[in-house]
C-alpha positions as CSV (number, residue, x, y, z in Angstrom):
1,M,142.4,83.9,195.3
2,K,139.9,83.3,192.5
3,E,137.1,85.8,192.2
4,T,133.5,84.5,191.8
5,L,131.6,85.6,188.8
6,K,128.1,86.9,189.7
7,V,125.6,86.4,186.9
8,N,121.9,87.4,186.6
9,I,120.1,85.3,184.0
10,L,116.7,86.6,182.9
11,F,114.2,85.6,180.2
12,Y,112.0,88.1,178.4
13,D,108.8,87.1,176.6
14,L,108.5,89.5,173.6
15,D,104.9,88.4,173.0
16,N,103.6,89.2,176.5
17,K,106.2,91.8,177.3
18,V,107.1,90.1,180.6
19,E,110.5,89.6,182.2
20,M,111.0,86.3,184.0
21,D,113.6,85.4,186.6
22,L,113.6,81.6,186.6
23,N,115.2,79.3,189.1
24,E,117.4,76.4,188.0
25,A,114.5,73.9,188.1
26,Q,112.3,76.1,186.0
27,I,115.2,76.6,183.5
28,K,115.6,72.8,183.2
29,A,111.8,72.5,182.6
30,I,111.8,74.9,179.6
31,N,114.8,73.1,178.1
32,P,116.4,69.9,179.7
33,E,119.8,70.7,178.1
34,F,120.1,74.0,180.0
35,S,122.1,74.4,183.1
36,I,123.3,77.7,184.6
37,K,126.9,77.0,183.5
38,Y,125.7,76.1,180.0
39,L,123.7,79.3,179.7
40,I,126.7,81.4,180.7
41,E,129.1,79.7,178.4
42,E,126.9,79.4,175.4
43,A,124.8,82.6,175.7
44,H,125.9,83.9,172.2
45,N,125.1,80.6,170.5
46,L,121.5,80.0,171.7
47,N,119.5,82.0,169.2
48,G,116.9,79.7,167.6
49,T,116.8,77.4,170.6
50,L,113.3,76.1,171.5
51,L,111.9,76.6,174.9
52,K,108.8,74.7,176.2
53,F,106.3,76.8,178.2
54,N,102.8,76.1,179.4
55,D,101.4,78.3,176.6
56,G,103.4,76.6,173.9
57,M,106.8,76.4,172.3
58,K,108.9,79.6,172.2
59,R,112.2,80.3,170.4
60,I,115.1,82.4,171.6
61,V,115.4,85.3,169.1
62,N,118.0,87.5,170.8
63,T,120.5,87.5,173.6
64,D,121.7,90.7,175.4
65,I,124.7,90.4,177.6
66,N,125.7,93.3,179.9
67,Y,129.2,92.5,181.1
68,E,130.4,93.3,184.6
69,D,132.7,96.3,185.1
70,K,134.0,98.5,188.0
71,D,130.6,100.1,188.4
72,N,128.5,97.0,188.1
73,P,130.0,93.7,189.4
74,I,127.2,91.5,188.1
75,R,127.0,90.2,184.5
76,T,123.4,90.2,183.2
77,I,122.3,87.8,180.4
78,I,118.8,88.4,179.0
79,F,117.4,85.8,176.6
80,K,114.5,87.2,174.6
81,F,112.1,84.8,173.1
82,Q,108.7,84.7,171.3
83,N,106.2,82.2,169.9
84,E,107.8,79.7,167.6
85,E,105.6,80.7,164.6
86,K,106.5,84.4,164.8
87,A,110.2,84.0,165.7
88,I,112.8,85.5,163.4
89,Y,116.3,85.0,164.6
């Protein structure tokens, strides 16, 4: 029997110091190319990617991945982003 991977995807705004737990529709709204599967598979390759928020364009500058293990069965992926003009990635 195949085990199901449990993943928690979070977004962290470095400018406002706010963590966001977005649903799939909200994720599509910030970047139409994003899907949950895509974010999981490409997490390491998304630095520099633009995100569209109500307060302007943001850019992913860092990605933290905490892999699942025997003590924590859920993989957590945190995409850290900031205003496009200030972003260094």
